[in-house]
N, C-alpha and C positions, 0 to 999 in steps of 0.2 A: 591611887587611880590608875587605871589601865592606860597604855599608850594610845589605843584607839579612841578612848573617851577624851583624853587630853587633846588629841588631834581634832576631834569633832567640836569640842568647846572652842578651840582656837579658830576653826573655820566659821563657826556661828558668830563669834565676837568680831572677826575681821569682816565678815559679810555685813553684819549690822552696822559697823562703822562706815563701810563704803556706802551703804544705802542711805544712812543719815547724812553724810557729807554730800553725796550726790543729790539727794532731795533738796538740801539747803541751797546748793549751787544752782540747781534747776529753778528753784523759786526766785532766787536773786536775779538770775539772768532773764527770767520771763517777766518779772514785775518791777525790778529796781533799775534796770539799765536802759538808758536812753540811746537807742541804736542810731538815731539821726546824729546825735552829738558824738557818738562813738566813731562814726564814719566821716566825721567832719575833716576836710583836708587841712584846716588850720590846726586842729588838735593833733592829727597824725603827724604833721610837719614838726610841731613843737616836741612831741615825744620822740620822733626820729632823731632830731638834733641832740636831745638829751641822751638818747641811747648810744649814739656814736661817740659822744663825749665820754660816757661811762666806759665804753669798750676801750677807748684810748687810755684812760686813766688806769683801768684794770690791767691792760697789757704791760704798760710801763711799770706800774707798781709791782706786778707779779714778777717780772724779770729782775727788778732791782731787789725785791724782798727775798727771792730765792738765792740770788747771788750773795746778798748780805748774810742770809741765814747759813749758807755754807761756811762763810768765814767765822761767824759766831759759833757754829757747831765745832769747828776746828779749835777755836779759842777755848771752848769749854773743856776740851780734852787735852789742852796744851800742858806740857810738862813744866812750863813756866808759871809760877804762882801769880806773878803780876798779870800776865795775859789771862789766866784762868779766872782770877777775881774780877778783872774788868769785864770780861764776857759775862760772868755770872751776875754782876751788878746791872749790866745792861738788860739782861733777860728779866731780872727781878723787877726792874723799874717799869719796863714796857709791858710786861705781863700783869703787873700789880696795879697799874693805873688805867682808868678807862680811856678808850680811844678818843672819846669826845673831849676829855681833858687835854690829851696830847695835841689834838687839832686846835684847841683854843690857845694852847701855849705857843704853837708854831704860827698860827694865823694872827693872833692879837699880840702875843708877847714879843716875838722876834723883831717885828718892825720897830717896837719901842726901844730895843737895844741899840738901834742905829742912831747914836747920839749926834754924830756930825754928818752933815750932808743929807741928801734926799735918799730914801730907801730905793734901791735900784730896780725893784719890781713894781711896775704900775698896776698889774693885775696879779696879786699875790695868791689868790684863792686856789687856783689849779696847782701851782707849784707846792703850796702848803699842803694840799690834799695828797699829792703824790709822796711828798716827804713823810707826812704823818702815817699813811698806809704802809709805806716801805719800812719805816722804823718799827712800827707796831708788829707787823707780820714777820719782819725779819727775826724778831725774838722767838716767835712760835716755830718758824722754820728751823732756826738754830737748835732749838730743843729737840725737834724731830730728827735732825741730822745727828745730834749727840746720841739720841736713843738708837738710831740706826747703826752708828759706829759701835756703841756698847753691845749691840746684838751680834756683831761679827765675832766669832771665836778668837780668843787671843792667839791661838795657834797659827792663824793666818798671818799675823804680823811677825811672829817668830819664824815661820817658814820663809817669809819674804826676806827677813834680815839674814837668815842663814844662807840665802842664795847670794848675798853680797849687796842687797839693796839698802840704800839709806832709808831712814825713817820717813822722809818726805816722799821718796819714790814709792815706798811700800804703801803709804797712805793713798797716793794718787793712783797707783796702778792695781792695787790689790784690795785695800780696805774700803776706799770710798765708793767704788762701783757696787760692792755688796751693801754698803750702808745706804746708798741711794735707793736700792731696791727695797730695803727694809723700811725706809722712811717715806717711800713714794705715796702710799695711801694717806698718811698723816699730812704730808705736804699738800697733796691734792685737796684734801678736806679743808685745810687752812685757806687755800686760794679761793675755794668756793665761798668761804666765810668772808674773804676780802671783797668779793663781788657784792655781797649783801651789806658789808660795812660802808660801801659807797653811799648808801642811803643817809648816812650821818653827815655827808658833805653839804647837805642843804643848810646846815647851821652856819657854815662859813661862806655862804653866798655862791656856791658852785651850782650852776644851772643844770643839775642832774635830774634823774627821773622823778624822785620824790618832790623836788622843787616844782617841777611842772604840775604834778598832781595837786600840790597845795594851791598853786595859782588858779588852776581850773576849778577846784572845789570852792575856792573863795569867790570866784566870779559867777559860777553856775549854781552853787549850793547843791551840788549833786556829787556825792562821794563815790558811788558805786561805778559810774560810767568810766571815770579816769582810772579807778582801781583795776578795771579789767586790763587796760593798757599796761599799768604797772606790773601786774602779775605776769602777763604774756612776755613782756620785755625782760624781766628778771629771770624768768624760767628759760628764755632763749639763751641767755648768757650762761647760767649755771648748768643747764643740761649740756650745752656745747662743751663747757669745761669738764664736766663729768665724763663725757665721751673721750675727750683728749686724755684725761688721767687714766681711764680704763685702757685706752690704746697703749699708753706708756707702760702700764703695769703688765699688759700682755707681752709687750716687746722686751721688757726687762726680765721677764720670767722664763726666758728661753732655756735656762739650765735647771728648771725644776724637775723633780722626779717624774711627775705625770707626763710632762711634755717630752722628756727624754725617753720615757717608756714608749710613747707614741711614735717617736722617730725611729727608735730601734725596731718596733713592731713593723713599721713601714718598710724599713730596710730588709727585715727578715722576709716579709711577704714578697718583696721584689726579687730577692734571691731565689725564693721558691719558684716564682714565675719563670725566671730565667732558666732554672734547672729543668722545669717542665718543658720549655721550648727546646732546649738542647736535647733532651731525651726524645 
């Protein structure tokens, strides 16, 4: 097949997909959505409360999971067999079991271990949600960090050690900045998945977005109207996080060949202008 034919087939397939999805959405929005219910102040307030709760959980869990992931990634490359095996076991467990199982263990199982006295948390759902999301996504971030470190050429560490740096200093000042840039796309993708994983928190009684949807659907017997709210709110979080990740990627890509060429070209044109003015 010729390149132009492949291009045209791709355009037709993509255009057909967009038309089909667009037509379906237009039909749903015009026939299935109750706009009086959609604009109801009570519905809007309930979804707004759930939205801000999800944002708080996402921010805290993201910060904790990335911090934990850095430690797990360093443990995965540790020269200590004990540290390396513990880090590997942690990753295998939390990547190998469903998040829903982990949430059940934390939410239902941990309080049962409190044999003496009263469990110190009266409202355990939100702390359990944050702990579950942090532990689960810390494993994925740790593997992303390990992959980022492995992608850094060995000569970087050797050069840093030859300059008199300790292994820890070389990791902190030379290897980790490059590893972070290598792993940033994978970490950002995982954090977006973390946002969507908050939908599972409804099973442990966290009043998040999907929990509000279930309540409204049960009362009104109208799934499509609250689903519009659900879609808009999740997209608001994930698209904002995507923009943040893209900004971090651009910021961390300052030393790439293309951007370096652009800066050098700008400097060259500036020198030419100065030379022309002096002449």
